[in-house]
SERO-4910 file (N, C-alpha, C, O; in steps of 0.05 Angstrom, whole numbers):
BEGIN
 pado doro    nc1    nc2    nc3   cac1   cac2   cac3    cc1    cc2    cc3    oc1    oc2    oc3
  Met    A    469  -1819    -95    449  -1799   -103    449  -1795   -132    470  -1789   -144
  Ala    A    426  -1798   -145    423  -1792   -174    423  -1763   -180    411  -1747   -164
  Lys    A    435  -1756   -202    433  -1727   -210    416  -1724   -236    414  -1743   -252
  Tyr    A    405  -1701   -239    393  -1695   -264    414  -1691   -286    435  -1679   -280
  Lys    A    409  -1702   -310    428  -1699   -332    424  -1673   -345    402  -1666   -356
  Ala    A    445  -1657   -344    443  -1629   -353    435  -1628   -384    421  -1609   -392
  Arg    A    442  -1647   -399    435  -1646   -428    406  -1652   -432    395  -1647   -454
  Tyr    A    392  -1662   -411    364  -1668   -415    345  -1648   -402    322  -1646   -409
  Val    A    355  -1634   -382    338  -1616   -366    348  -1587   -368    371  -1581   -364
  Lys    A    329  -1569   -373    335  -1541   -374    328  -1528   -348    305  -1530   -339
  Gly    A    347  -1514   -337    343  -1500   -312    341  -1520   -288    349  -1543   -290
  Lys    A    330  -1510   -266    327  -1527   -242    299  -1536   -239    281  -1520   -240
  Pro    A    295  -1563   -236    268  -1572   -231    256  -1559   -207    270  -1549   -189
  Val    A    229  -1557   -206    215  -1543   -185    197  -1563   -169    181  -1577   -180
  Cys    A    200  -1563   -143    182  -1577   -127    184  -1566    -98    204  -1553    -90
  Lys    A    163  -1571    -83    161  -1562    -55    164  -1589    -38    146  -1606    -39
  Arg    A    185  -1590    -23    190  -1614     -6    185  -1606     22    200  -1590     33
  Asp    A    164  -1616     35    156  -1608     61    158  -1631     82    153  -1654     76
  Glu    A    166  -1623    106    165  -1643    129    136  -1647    138    121  -1628    140
  Val    A    129  -1671    142    103  -1679    151    105  -1687    180     89  -1677    197
  Val    A    123  -1703    187    125  -1714    215    156  -1716    220    171  -1726    203
  Gln    A    164  -1708    244    192  -1713    254    189  -1727    281    178  -1716    300
  Thr    A    198  -1752    282    198  -1767    307    227  -1770    315    245  -1759    302
  Lys    A    232  -1784    337    259  -1790    346    276  -1804    326    299  -1799    323
  Asp    A    262  -1823    312    277  -1841    294    273  -1837    264    287  -1848    248
  Lys    A    253  -1819    257    245  -1818    228    235  -1791    222    220  -1779    237
  Lys    A    243  -1781    199    230  -1756    187    216  -1764    162    228  -1777    145
  Ile    A    191  -1757    161    174  -1763    138    168  -1737    123    157  -1719    134
  Glu    A    175  -1736     97    170  -1714     81    152  -1720     58    147  -1743     51
  Lys    A    141  -1698     45    122  -1703     23    130  -1685     -1    145  -1666      1
  Arg    A    120  -1694    -23    123  -1679    -49     97  -1682    -64     89  -1705    -68
  Glu    A     85  -1662    -74     60  -1665    -89     65  -1663   -119     54  -1680   -134
  Val    A     80  -1644   -129     86  -1640   -157    116  -1634   -161    128  -1617   -148
  Leu    A    127  -1649   -179    155  -1643   -188    153  -1634   -217    144  -1649   -234
  Lys    A    162  -1608   -223    160  -1597   -250    188  -1595   -262    206  -1584   -251
  Ile    A    189  -1607   -287    215  -1608   -300    212  -1596   -328    193  -1603   -343
  Glu    A    230  -1578   -335    230  -1568   -363    250  -1584   -379    274  -1585   -371
  Leu    A    242  -1595   -400    261  -1612   -416    277  -1594   -434    267  -1573   -443
  Asn    A    301  -1604   -440    319  -1588   -457    315  -1596   -486    332  -1609   -499
  Lys    A    292  -1588   -497    285  -1595   -524    262  -1576   -533    249  -1564   -517
  Pro    A    258  -1574   -560    237  -1556   -570    210  -1567   -563    207  -1591   -558
  Gly    A    190  -1549   -561    162  -1558   -557    149  -1538   -539    161  -1519   -528
  Asn    A    123  -1543   -535    107  -1525   -517     85  -1539   -502     69  -1527   -489
  Lys    A     84  -1567   -504     65  -1581   -491     73  -1594   -465     97  -1596   -460
  Thr    A     54  -1603   -448     60  -1613   -422     49  -1642   -420     27  -1647   -428
  Val    A     66  -1659   -408     57  -1686   -402     60  -1689   -371     79  -1681   -359
  Ser    A     40  -1702   -359     41  -1709   -331     40  -1739   -327     22  -1752   -338
  Val    A     59  -1748   -311     61  -1778   -306     55  -1781   -276     68  -1769   -258
  Ile    A     34  -1797   -270     26  -1801   -242     34  -1830   -233     24  -1849   -244
  Met    A     52  -1831   -214     62  -1856   -205     52  -1861   -175     32  -1849   -166
  Met    A     66  -1878   -160     55  -1886   -133     63  -1867   -112     45  -1856    -98
  Asn    A     89  -1863   -108     98  -1844    -87    126  -1835    -94    140  -1848   -109
  Pro    A    134  -1812    -83    162  -1801    -89    183  -1820    -78    179  -1831    -56
  Ser    A    205  -1823    -92    228  -1837    -82    248  -1819    -69    252  -1820    -45
  Glu    A    262  -1803    -86    281  -1784    -75    282  -1758    -89    291  -1738    -77
  Ala    A    272  -1756   -114    276  -1732   -131    263  -1708   -119    241  -1710   -107
  Asp    A    277  -1685   -121    268  -1660   -112    280  -1639   -131    287  -1645   -153
  Ser    A    281  -1614   -122    295  -1593   -139    323  -1598   -143    334  -1590   -164
  Asp    A    338  -1610   -124    366  -1612   -124    377  -1638   -133    400  -1639   -143
  Lys    A    362  -1660   -130    372  -1687   -138    349  -1703   -151    325  -1698   -147
  Ser    A    356  -1722   -168    337  -1738   -181    338  -1766   -169    350  -1770   -148
  Asp    A    325  -1785   -182    326  -1813   -175    325  -1830   -202    320  -1819   -223
  Gly    A    330  -1855   -200    332  -1872   -223    306  -1872   -240    308  -1870   -265
  Thr    A    283  -1873   -227    257  -1874   -241    253  -1847   -256    246  -1847   -280
  Val    A    257  -1825   -242    251  -1799   -254    270  -1795   -277    262  -1784   -298
  Asn    A    296  -1802   -274    314  -1799   -297    305  -1816   -321    308  -1807   -343
  Lys    A    295  -1840   -316    285  -1858   -337    263  -1846   -352    263  -1846   -377
  Val    A    243  -1833   -337    221  -1820   -350    230  -1795   -366    221  -1791   -388
  Ile    A    248  -1780   -355    259  -1757   -370    271  -1766   -396    265  -1754   -416
  Glu    A    288  -1785   -396    301  -1794   -419    282  -1806   -440    286  -1803   -464
  Phe    A    261  -1819   -431    240  -1829   -448    227  -1807   -464    223  -1811   -488
  Phe    A    221  -1785   -453    207  -1764   -466    227  -1746   -482    219  -1732   -501
  Ile    A    252  -1745   -474    272  -1732   -489    276  -1745   -516    282  -1731   -536
  Asn    A    274  -1772   -517    277  -1787   -541    253  -1787   -560    253  -1801   -580
  Gln    A    232  -1770   -553    209  -1767   -570    197  -1792   -579    200  -1799   -603
  Pro    A    183  -1807   -561    173  -1833   -567    151  -1833   -588    135  -1815   -590
  Tyr    A    151  -1855   -604    130  -1858   -623    104  -1865   -609    104  -1884   -593
  Ile    A     84  -1851   -614     58  -1856   -600     34  -1855   -620     32  -1836   -636
  Pro    A     16  -1875   -619     -8  -1873   -635    -27  -1852   -622    -39  -1858   -602
  Leu    A    -30  -1830   -634    -45  -1808   -623    -71  -1805   -638    -72  -1803   -662
  Asn    A    -93  -1803   -622   -119  -1800   -634   -126  -1822   -655   -139  -1817   -675
  Glu    A   -115  -1847   -649   -120  -1870   -667   -109  -1866   -694   -120  -1879   -712
  Arg    A    -90  -1850   -698    -77  -1849   -724    -47  -1848   -719    -38  -1839   -697
  Asp    A    -32  -1856   -737     -1  -1856   -734      7  -1828   -731      0  -1811   -747
  Ser    A     22  -1823   -710     32  -1797   -705     57  -1799   -687     63  -1821   -678
  Glu    A     69  -1777   -683     93  -1777   -665     92  -1750   -648     90  -1728   -658
  Ile    A     93  -1754   -622     93  -1731   -605    121  -1720   -603    139  -1733   -592
  Thr    A    125  -1696   -613    152  -1685   -613    152  -1659   -599    173  -1645   -598
  Asp    A    129  -1650   -587    126  -1624   -577    126  -1622   -546    118  -1601   -535
  Ile    A    134  -1643   -533    133  -1643   -504    157  -1626   -493    180  -1632   -498
  Lys    A    150  -1605   -478    171  -1588   -466    171  -1590   -436    192  -1588   -424
  His    A    148  -1595   -424    146  -1595   -395    136  -1622   -385    117  -1633   -396
  Leu    A    148  -1631   -364    142  -1658   -352    135  -1654   -323    151  -1642   -308
  Asn    A    111  -1663   -315    104  -1662   -287    103  -1690   -276     92  -1708   -289
  Ile    A    115  -1694   -252    115  -1720   -239     97  -1718   -215    102  -1702   -197
  Leu    A     75  -1734   -216     55  -1735   -194     55  -1763   -181     67  -1782   -191
  Asn    A     40  -1764   -159     38  -1789   -144     12  -1792   -131     -1  -1772   -124
  Leu    A      2  -1818   -128    -23  -1823   -113    -18  -1816    -84    -36  -1804    -72
  Leu    A      6  -1822    -74     12  -1816    -46     37  -1798    -45     57  -1803    -59
  Pro    A     36  -1776    -30     59  -1757    -32     81  -1763    -15    101  -1748    -16
  Ile    A     81  -1785      1    103  -1791     21    128  -1800      7    127  -1819     -9
  Tyr    A    150  -1789     13    176  -1798      4    184  -1823     17    184  -1825     42
  Asn    A    192  -1844      1    204  -1868      9    214  -1883    -15    199  -1890    -33
  Pro    A    240  -1888    -16    252  -1902    -39    245  -1931    -41    248  -1944    -62
  Lys    A    234  -1941    -19    228  -1971    -18    198  -1974    -14    187  -1965      7
  Ser    A    184  -1986    -34    154  -1987    -31    146  -2003     -8    124  -1998      2
  Lys    A    162  -2023      1    154  -2038     23    155  -2022     50    144  -2031     70
  Gly    A    168  -1999     49    170  -1984     73    147  -1965     77    145  -1953     99
  Ile    A    131  -1961     58    109  -1942     59     90  -1948     81     81  -1930     96
  Asn    A     84  -1974     85     65  -1982    106     75  -1975    133     59  -1969    150
  Asn    A    101  -1976    138    112  -1967    164    109  -1938    167    103  -1928    189
  Asp    A    113  -1923    146    109  -1894    147     80  -1886    153     74  -1867    167
  Leu    A     61  -1903    141     33  -1897    148     27  -1902    177     11  -1888    189
  Asp    A     40  -1923    188     37  -1928    217     44  -1904    234     31  -1896    253
  Ile    A     67  -1892    226     77  -1868    241     58  -1845    238     51  -1831    257
  Leu    A     48  -1841    213     30  -1819    208      4  -1823    224     -7  -1803    235
  Val    A     -6  -1846    226    -31  -1852    241    -26  -1846    270    -44  -1835    283
  Asn    A     -3  -1851    280      3  -1847    309      8  -1817    315      2  -1807    337
  Glu    A     19  -1803    295     28  -1775    300      9  -1754    292      9  -1732    303
  Leu    A     -9  -1760    272    -28  -1741    261    -57  -1747    271    -64  -1770    278
  Thr    A    -72  -1726    273   -101  -1731    277   -113  -1741    252   -101  -1740    230
  Lys    A   -137  -1752    254   -152  -1764    231   -157  -1742    211   -155  -1747    187
  Glu    A   -162  -1717    220   -167  -1695    203   -140  -1687    188   -140  -1682    164
  Gln    A   -119  -1687    202    -94  -1681    189    -85  -1700    167    -75  -1693    146
  Leu    A    -90  -1727    173    -82  -1747    155   -100  -1745    130    -90  -1749    107
  Gln    A   -126  -1740    135   -144  -1738    111   -136  -1714     94   -135  -1716     70
  Ala    A   -129  -1692    107   -121  -1668     92    -95  -1673     76    -92  -1663     54
  Leu    A    -76  -1689     87    -52  -1696     72    -59  -1710     47    -49  -1703     26
  Phe    A    -76  -1730     47    -84  -1745     24    -99  -1727      4    -94  -1727    -20
  Glu    A   -118  -1712     15   -137  -1697     -3   -121  -1674    -17   -125  -1669    -40
  Ser    A   -102  -1662     -2    -86  -1641    -15    -71  -1651    -39    -71  -1638    -60
  Asn    A    -58  -1674    -36    -42  -1686    -57    -59  -1694    -81    -51  -1688   -104
  Ile    A    -81  -1707    -76    -98  -1715    -98   -111  -1692   -113   -113  -1692   -137
  Asn    A   -119  -1673    -97   -131  -1648   -111   -110  -1633   -128   -116  -1624   -150
  Ser    A    -85  -1632   -117    -64  -1620   -132    -58  -1636   -158    -54  -1625   -179
  Ala    A    -58  -1663   -155    -53  -1680   -178    -75  -1677   -200    -69  -1674   -224
  Ile    A   -100  -1677   -191   -121  -1673   -209   -121  -1647   -224   -126  -1645   -248
  Lys    A   -114  -1626   -210   -112  -1599   -221    -90  -1598   -242    -93  -1586   -263
  Thr    A    -68  -1612   -235    -45  -1613   -254    -52  -1629   -280    -45  -1622   -302
  Leu    A    -66  -1652   -276    -73  -1668   -297    -93  -1653   -316    -91  -1656   -340
  Lys    A   -110  -1638   -305   -130  -1623   -322   -117  -1602   -338   -127  -1595   -359
  Ala    A    -94  -1592   -329    -81  -1571   -344    -59  -1582   -363    -45  -1566   -376
  Ser    A    -56  -1608   -364    -36  -1620   -381    -48  -1628   -408    -72  -1631   -412
  Asp    A    -29  -1630   -427    -38  -1639   -455    -39  -1668   -457    -56  -1679   -471
  Tyr    A    -20  -1683   -443    -19  -1712   -444    -17  -1722   -415     -6  -1709   -398
  Ile    A    -29  -1746   -410    -29  -1758   -384    -19  -1787   -387    -27  -1801   -404
  Val    A     -1  -1794   -369      9  -1822   -368      2  -1834   -340     12  -1823   -320
  Leu    A    -14  -1855   -338    -20  -1869   -314      2  -1889   -309      7  -1906   -326
  Ala    A     15  -1888   -285     38  -1905   -282     43  -1913   -252     66  -1913   -244
  Trp    A     22  -1918   -237     26  -1922   -209     31  -1952   -201     36  -1957   -178
  Gly    A     29  -1970   -219     37  -1997   -213     19  -2010   -191     -4  -2003   -187
  Met    A     31  -2030   -177     17  -2044   -156     36  -2046   -132     54  -2063   -133
  Pro    A     32  -2031   -112     52  -2030    -90     52  -2056    -73     31  -2069    -70
  Asp    A     75  -2063    -61     78  -2084    -43     72  -2076    -14     80  -2054     -6
  Glu    A     59  -2093      1     54  -2088     28     42  -2060     35     51  -2046     52
  Phe    A     21  -2054     19      7  -2029     23    -22  -2034     26    -33  -2051     13
  Pro    A    -35  -2019     44    -63  -2024     48    -80  -2019     22    -81  -1997     12
  Leu    A    -92  -2041     12   -105  -2040    -12   -130  -2021    -13   -135  -2008    -34
  Pro    A   -145  -2020      8   -167  -2000      7   -159  -1971      2   -173  -1956    -12
  Leu    A   -136  -1963     14   -127  -1936     11   -116  -1933    -19   -122  -1914    -33
  Tyr    A   -101  -1953    -27    -91  -1952    -55   -113  -1948    -75   -112  -1930    -92
  Tyr    A   -133  -1966    -73   -155  -1963    -92   -172  -1939    -90   -184  -1929   -109
  Lys    A   -173  -1929    -65   -188  -1904    -62   -174  -1881    -76   -187  -1865    -89
  Leu    A   -148  -1879    -73   -133  -1857    -85   -133  -1860   -115   -137  -1840   -129
  Ala    A   -130  -1884   -126   -130  -1888   -154   -158  -1882   -166   -160  -1870   -187
  Ala    A   -178  -1890   -151   -206  -1885   -160   -212  -1855   -163   -225  -1846   -182
  Lys    A   -201  -1839   -144   -206  -1811   -145   -195  -1798   -172   -207  -1781   -184
  Val    A   -171  -1808   -180   -159  -1799   -204   -175  -1809   -229   -181  -1793   -247
  Leu    A   -181  -1834   -229   -196  -1845   -252   -223  -1833   -255   -233  -1829   -278
  Glu    A   -237  -1827   -232   -263  -1814   -234   -263  -1788   -250   -282  -1781   -264
  Glu    A   -241  -1773   -246   -237  -1747   -258   -230  -1750   -290   -234  -1732   -306
  Leu    A   -221  -1774   -296   -212  -1777   -324   -235  -1791   -342   -231  -1793   -366
  Ile    A   -258  -1800   -330   -277  -1812   -346   -287  -1791   -366   -293  -1769   -358
  Asp    A   -289  -1799   -391   -298  -1781   -413   -281  -1757   -416   -289  -1737   -428
  Ser    A   -256  -1759   -407   -238  -1736   -410   -229  -1733   -439   -224  -1752   -453
  Pro    A   -227  -1708   -448   -217  -1704   -476   -187  -1705   -478   -176  -1702   -499
  Lys    A   -175  -1709   -455   -145  -1710   -456   -135  -1736   -468   -149  -1756   -469
  Glu    A   -111  -1734   -477    -97  -1758   -488    -86  -1773   -464    -68  -1763   -450
  Ile    A    -95  -1797   -459    -88  -1812   -435    -73  -1838   -444    -82  -1852   -463
  Phe    A    -50  -1845   -431    -34  -1867   -438    -26  -1883   -413    -29  -1875   -390
  Val    A    -15  -1907   -419      1  -1922   -400     26  -1930   -414     27  -1931   -438
  Phe    A     48  -1935   -399     73  -1945   -410     70  -1973   -421     58  -1990   -409
  Asn    A     81  -1978   -445     86  -2005   -454    114  -2013   -445    133  -2000   -453
  Val    A    117  -2033   -429    142  -2040   -417    150  -2068   -422    135  -2085   -431
  Arg    A    176  -2074   -415    186  -2102   -416    204  -2106   -392    221  -2090   -386
  Asn    A    198  -2128   -379    217  -2137   -357    228  -2164   -365    227  -2172   -388
  Ser    A    240  -2178   -346    253  -2203   -352    234  -2226   -360    243  -2247   -370
  Arg    A    207  -2220   -355    188  -2242   -362    172  -2237   -386    166  -2255   -401
  Ala    A    165  -2212   -391    145  -2207   -414    144  -2177   -421    155  -2160   -408
  Glu    A    131  -2173   -442    125  -2145   -451     94  -2141   -445     78  -2159   -451
  Tyr    A     88  -2118   -433     60  -2114   -425     55  -2085   -422     73  -2068   -421
  His    A     28  -2078   -420     20  -2050   -415     -1  -2049   -394    -10  -2027   -388
  Leu    A    -10  -2070   -381    -25  -2071   -358    -16  -2096   -341     -7  -2116   -352
  Thr    A    -18  -2093   -315     -9  -2114   -297    -31  -2135   -296    -52  -2131   -308
  Lys    A    -26  -2157   -282    -46  -2177   -278    -72  -2167   -267    -94  -2176   -274
  Arg    A    -69  -2147   -248    -93  -2136   -236   -104  -2112   -251   -119  -2097   -241
  Leu    A    -94  -2110   -278   -104  -2089   -296    -97  -2061   -287   -113  -2043   -292
  Asn    A    -75  -2057   -273    -65  -2032   -265    -44  -2023   -284    -31  -2040   -297
  Pro    A    -39  -1997   -286    -17  -1986   -303     11  -1994   -293     16  -1991   -269
  Pro    A     29  -2003   -309     55  -2010   -298     70  -1987   -289     68  -1965   -300
  His    A     87  -1990   -268    105  -1970   -258    131  -1971   -276    139  -1993   -284
  Pro    A    143  -1948   -280    168  -1950   -298    193  -1961   -285    212  -1966   -300
  Ser    A    193  -1965   -259    218  -1976   -248    221  -2006   -254    201  -2020   -259
  Tyr    A    245  -2016   -254    251  -2043   -258    241  -2056   -284    234  -2079   -285
  Cys    A    240  -2039   -305    232  -2049   -331    242  -2029   -352    251  -2008   -346
  Asn    A    240  -2038   -377    248  -2021   -400    222  -2007   -410    201  -2020   -412
  Leu    A    224  -1982   -416    201  -1967   -427    203  -1969   -458    222  -1959   -470
  Leu    A    183  -1982   -469    183  -1986   -498    167  -1966   -514    173  -1960   -537
  Gly    A    147  -1955   -502    130  -1935   -514    106  -1930   -496    105  -1937   -473
  Leu    A     86  -1918   -509     61  -1912   -496     37  -1925   -510     38  -1928   -534
  Val    A     17  -1932   -495     -8  -1944   -505    -31  -1925   -497    -34  -1918   -474
  Arg    A    -46  -1917   -517    -68  -1900   -512    -90  -1915   -498    -96  -1938   -506
  Val    A   -103  -1904   -477   -124  -1917   -463   -148  -1899   -459   -146  -1875   -461
  Asp    A   -171  -1911   -453   -194  -1897   -444   -201  -1905   -415   -192  -1926   -405
  Ile    A   -217  -1890   -401   -227  -1898   -374   -257  -1901   -377   -271  -1883   -385
  Asp    A   -268  -1925   -370   -296  -1929   -373   -311  -1924   -347   -299  -1917   -327
  Ala    A   -336  -1927   -347   -354  -1921   -324   -348  -1938   -300   -355  -1931   -278
  Cys    A   -335  -1961   -304   -328  -1980   -282   -300  -1974   -272   -289  -1990   -257
  Leu    A   -289  -1952   -280   -261  -1944   -273   -240  -1963   -283   -218  -1965   -272
  Arg    A   -247  -1977   -306   -226  -1995   -318   -210  -1979   -337   -219  -1960   -350
  Ile    A   -186  -1987   -338   -166  -1973   -358   -168  -1992   -383   -162  -2016   -381
  Ile    A   -177  -1981   -405   -182  -1996   -429   -163  -1989   -451   -165  -1967   -463
  Pro    A   -143  -2006   -457   -124  -2000   -478   -138  -2000   -506   -156  -2015   -512
  Arg    A   -128  -1983   -523   -140  -1982   -550   -125  -2001   -569   -126  -1997   -594
  Ile    A   -113  -2021   -559   -101  -2042   -575   -109  -2069   -561   -116  -2069   -538
  Pro    A   -108  -2091   -576   -113  -2117   -561    -95  -2121   -538    -71  -2116   -539
  Ile    A   -106  -2131   -516    -90  -2137   -492    -77  -2165   -496    -90  -2185   -500
  Glu    A    -51  -2165   -495    -35  -2189   -500    -12  -2191   -480      0  -2170   -472
  Asp    A     -5  -2214   -472     19  -2219   -456     20  -2203   -431     41  -2192   -424
  Glu    A     -3  -2200   -417     -4  -2186   -392      9  -2203   -370      8  -2228   -371
  Val    A     20  -2190   -351     33  -2204   -328     20  -2196   -302     28  -2205   -281
***
C-alpha cells in the first residue's frame, strides 16, 4: 500500500469513497474527486483528469497519485500564455477521472462494467456516469489550471470511453482556462500525445513537463508546439 509523503502533503487528503455494488465475489467502489493540499506556498488549484481511480483515498495513496503530487511540488517549468513563465503558485491538487470506478488494473475495468450492468438498472448506471462527469466538469471550471491525462485504456469499450472524454472536451472548447497535457518519456520515446491523439496517462512513464493545448470544434487536443515523436 502506497502512503502519502508527509513532506509533500499538508493535512489529510479529502475524498468520498462509496460502495456501488457488493456481490458474493466482488465489491465495487467509486471516487469522484480526490482533493489534496500541497505542502508548499501558493493559492492556485490544478485539476488532473485521468482514466479511473486505482487505490488512492483519504487514508492511502497509489504510485500514480504520488507521482503527480511530486511533479507539482517540484514547481515544473511551464510555457504559460505563450510566454516563458513558471507556475510556482499551485497549492491545491484535484485528481479527477473519466470513470469513477476503483480498479488498480485497467484491464479489469471491463469485468467491473459487466458486473455493474448485471447488478444495476440502466437508470442507475447512467446516473453513476453522469454524476461523476458532472462533478468533474464542475471541479474543472473552478480550477486555475487543467491537465488532461486519461491515456488510452486497454480492453475497455471504446464508445463509452470516447463518450466520457467528449463530454469533458465539449466543456473546454473556447475555455479561458489554462489547459495542458503531460510531456512524458517512456522506454520508447518522448511524447505529449498518443498515437490516437489522446493525452498520455502519467503511469509507466517519466513526467518531463507540461504542454499547453487548445480544444478545437472537432474535440481535438491541439498542442501549442509542433507535434513530434508521438507514439
